[in-house]
Residue, then its C-alpha position, 0 to 999 in steps of 0.5 A: x933223606x940222607x943216604x950218605x956216599x960209599x966210597x966202594x961206589x965212588x971209583x966206580x962212579x968216577x969211572x963211568x966217567x971215562x974215558x979221560x977226555x970225558x973225564x976232564x970235561x965233566x969235571x974241569x969245563x963245565x963242571x958237570x962231573x961235581x954232580x955226582x957229589x951232590x945228594x941230587x945225584x941220588x935224588x929227585x926234586x921232591x925229596x924221593x930216591x930216583x929210580x935206580x937201574x941196576x944195568x947200564x943197559x937198561x939205563x941206556x934204554x930209559x935214556x932213549x926212551x924218555x929223550x923222545x918222550x919228553x925231547x931232552x938229553x938225559x945221561x946215564x950215570x952210576x950213584x956213588x950213594x946207591x951203587x946203581x944207575x940214575x938218568x940225569x940232564x943239565x941244564x945246558x940239555x948236552 
């Protein structure tokens, strides 16, 4: 469980946080944006790789399905460790 951050995915990962208002909110107001740099952005609670989606469209579709199934809000983000999209939810369910 030691997949390193890859620099070639950092800029695209941050771009996925745009527009600027969302980026500002995620990093400075809520602090949720810093989660991109956490090892848990790539791994689940059991230490296994999270499901990686090759396209944003597929990840968003899966997020909507999970929201309906579990009643929580799921967000998509571009992983800076593997370059694929993952699903996540924050503590506040927003």
